[in-house]
ZAROFI-561998 format. One record per residue (C-alpha): chain; x, y, z. Coordinates in steps of 0.001 Angstrom, whole numbers, plus 524288, in hexadecimal, padded with zeros to 5 digits. Layout:
A	X	Y	Z .
...
//
This chain:
A	CA76A	B6192	F3D3B .
A	CAFC3	B6DE0	F3E42 .
A	CAF53	B754B	F3132 .
A	CBE32	B7623	F2FE3 .
A	CBF6B	B676B	F31D0 .
A	CB441	B64E9	F2862 .
A	CBAB0	B6DBA	F1E1B .
A	CC7BB	B66C9	F2003 .
A	CC16E	B5970	F1E46 .
A	CBA6C	B5E1B	F11FF .
A	CC724	B639C	F0C81 .
A	CCE9E	B5723	F0F48 .
A	CC426	B4EE2	F08C2 .
A	CC511	B5690	EFC07 .
A	CCE9D	B50ED	EF257 .
A	CD91A	B59F6	EED55 .
A	CDAC7	B5BA8	EDEAE .
A	CE581	B53C3	ED833 .
A	CEE55	B5AFB	ECEAE .
A	CF6E5	B548A	EC478 .
A	CFE67	B5892	EB86D .
A	CF6CD	B5661	EABE3 .
A	CFC4B	B4E43	EA0BD .
A	CF949	B4DB9	E9249 .
A	CEF43	B4328	E9570 .
A	CE7A2	B4D8D	E9D0E .
A	CE6AE	B56F6	E918E .
A	CD873	B540C	E8E28 .
A	CD442	B54ED	E9C67 .
A	CDB3B	B61EE	E9E00 .
A	CD5A9	B675E	E915A .
A	CC7DA	B63A0	E9528 .
A	CC988	B68BE	EA308 .
A	CCF86	B755B	E9DAE .
A	CC3BE	B77EF	E9539 .
A	CBA22	B7415	E9FEE .
A	CC02E	B7C70	EAA9A .
A	CC22F	B8834	EA1C4 .
A	CB3F6	B87B4	E9D9A .
A	CAF2D	B85B5	EAB9C .
A	CB750	B9137	EB02E .
A	CB466	B9B49	EA5AB .
A	CA7E7	B981D	E9E13 .
A	C9EC6	B9F46	EA759 .
A	CA67C	BABFB	EA602 .
A	CA881	BAC02	E973C .
A	C9FFD	BAB37	E8B34 .
A	C9D1D	B9E19	E850D .
A	CA2F3	BA317	E784A .
A	CAFE7	BA6ED	E7E83 .
A	CB0A9	B9A40	E863D .
A	CAD8C	B9204	E7A37 .
A	CB796	B992E	E71E3 .
A	CC22C	B97B1	E7C33 .
A	CBF2A	B8955	E7EDB .
A	CBE40	B85D0	E705E .
A	CC9CD	B8DB7	E6B46 .
A	CD3B1	B9022	E7621 .
A	CD0C9	B85EC	E8096 .
A	CCE36	B79F1	E7855 .
A	CCF6D	B6C3E	E7D84 .
A	CD9D4	B6929	E7358 .
A	CE243	B74FA	E76F2 .
A	CE13A	B71DA	E8568 .
A	CE524	B63A8	E8332 .
A	CF186	B6858	E7C43 .
A	CF578	B709E	E8807 .
A	CF727	B64B8	E90CA .
A	D050B	B5FFB	E8F57 .
A	D092F	B6BC1	E873A .
A	D1652	B71B8	E8AD9 .
A	D15AE	B7B7C	E95F5 .
A	D0866	B76DB	E9AEA .
A	D063F	B703D	EA7F8 .
A	CF8C1	B6AF3	EAB17 .
A	CF395	B6680	EB82D .
A	CE71D	B5EC7	EBA64 .
A	CDF11	B5F27	EC6D8 .
A	CD659	B540F	ECB3D .
A	CCC81	B54B5	ED640 .
A	CC81B	B4775	EDB3F .
A	CCD60	B416B	ECEB7 .
A	CC5D1	B4A76	EC591 .
A	CCCB1	B5486	EBCD5 .
A	CCA36	B6173	EC3B6 .
A	CD360	B6B88	EBDE0 .
A	CE023	B6E69	EB71A .
A	CEAF2	B7851	EB5C8 .
A	CF37B	B7BF5	EAA49 .
A	D0094	B826D	EACA3 .
A	D09BD	B882B	EA287 .
A	D1807	B8B88	EA2F3 .
A	D1EA2	B9620	E9AEF .
A	D1264	B9E6E	E9957 .
A	D1619	BAB0E	EA028 .
A	D0C80	BB64F	E9E10 .
A	D1037	BC49E	E9CDC .
A	D10CE	BCAE1	EAA40 .
A	D15ED	BBEE7	EB157 .
A	D23DD	BC1D5	EB53E .
A	D270D	BB3F8	EB9A8 .
A	D2B84	BABF1	EAE03 .
A	D2BD8	B9FB8	EB691 .
A	D1D03	B9E63	EB748 .
A	D1313	B93A9	EB50F .
A	D058F	B969B	EAFB1 .
A	CF965	B9005	EB4D6 .
A	CF27A	B90F2	EA7C5 .
A	CE62F	B8A08	EAC98 .
A	CE15E	B850A	EB998 .
A	CD367	B8025	EBA29 .
A	CCAC7	B779C	EC295 .
A	CBE4E	B718C	EBD5A .
A	CB1C9	B77DA	EC24A .
A	CAE92	B6BF3	ECA98 .
A	CBBB6	B6C28	ED179 .
A	CBC5B	B7A91	ED50D .
A	CBDB4	B7BF5	EE3B8 .
A	CC406	B6E9F	EE566 .
A	CD21E	B733C	EE5AC .
A	CD529	B703F	ED76F .
A	CD9B4	B7DFD	ED3FB .
A	CE21D	B7EDE	EE033 .
A	CE840	B7190	EDDBF .
A	CEB58	B7569	ECFB2 .
A	CF11A	B8274	ED402 .
A	CF9BA	B7BD9	EDE27 .
A	CFEAB	B7269	ED3CE .
A	D0133	B7D9C	ECA46 .
A	D09A0	B842A	ED4A4 .
A	D10A1	B774E	ED70E .
A	D136D	B75C1	EC885 .
A	D186B	B83C2	EC7C7 .
A	D2146	B8130	ED358 .
A	D266C	B7498	ECD2D .
A	D2967	B7C32	EC0B1 .
A	D308C	B86AC	EC895 .
A	D26C6	B9127	EC487 .
A	D2621	B9D6F	ECCAE .
A	D18E9	BA29A	EC82A .
A	D0BEC	B9CAD	EC443 .
A	D028A	BA4D3	EBC35 .
A	CF528	BA399	EB5CA .
A	CEA9D	BAB11	EAE8E .
A	CDCA4	BAC70	EB361 .
A	CD0CA	BB348	EAD9C .
A	CCE94	BBFDE	EB527 .
A	CC03F	BBC10	EB70F .
A	CC34A	BAEA4	EBCD3 .
A	CC263	BB33F	ECAE5 .
A	CC23E	BA5A8	ED0FB .
A	CCF0E	BA214	ECA30 .
A	CD543	BAF24	ECDC7 .
A	CD1CB	BACFF	EDC2C .
A	CD793	B9F42	EDB59 .
A	CE444	BA433	ED55A .
A	CE589	BAF51	EDF2B .
A	CE3B2	BA572	EEA27 .
A	CEF98	B9E4E	EE4A4 .
A	CF7AA	BAAD4	EE492 .
A	CF675	BAEF1	ED648 .
A	CF6E5	BBD71	ED322 .
A	CF304	BC477	EC6A9 .
A	CFE76	BC99E	EBEAF .
A	CF8AC	BCC71	EB135 .
A	CED15	BCAD3	EA803 .
A	CEBC0	BC4A9	E9AA3 .
A	CE12F	BC244	E908D .
A	CDA44	BB54E	E8F19 .
A	CD1A0	BB30C	E834E .
A	CC5AC	BAAC3	E8663 .
A	CBED4	BA904	E795D .
A	CBD2E	BB713	E74D6 .
A	CBDA9	BBCE2	E827E .
A	CCA99	BC330	E864A .
A	CCB96	BC15B	E94FD .
A	CD559	BC5E5	E9F28 .
A	CDD2A	BBBFA	EA6FA .
A	CE4FB	BBF3F	EB2FB .
A	CF29A	BB9A5	EB373 .
A	CF5DF	BB57D	EC149 .
A	D0283	BB06C	EC723 .
A	D07A8	BAA50	ED379 .
A	D15E9	BAA42	ED760 .
A	D19F3	B9D29	EDCD7 .
//
């Protein structure tokens, strides 16, 4: 078989992720996925003490559950072949210093589970985030990313995000630097 045809057949046989808005009934799932994906993403590059402190004091299951359905929060859930595979959290009215556009939407979190990376989950979530921003008549989408998270930075640049500022992020006792990135819609 010709490689291009074989690749096309393989692509067509893969199922695309499904994205839906989360409801209050999804709060426990989102909280558990939030903790899982954060740990999967950052544990290898941080101390156990800092990770434990952050997870047990700032990123608790109870606090995350309360975010779902709270005013100004929009959550999306991604499913790949019927299995929860990722999520995104967006926030309105959270404009950081240095962002001139007051009509912006923050992508506060966008994560895919380790087992679903490379299956289009992140791209499907990003497309839906842009769609939500468009529906809300937003003109800019912005986010924060740890300066050492090179894979995420490459992903965001691929989607047209550009760095516009920095800010501190406290992980346990470790003060880290996040890049603030934006995309004009």
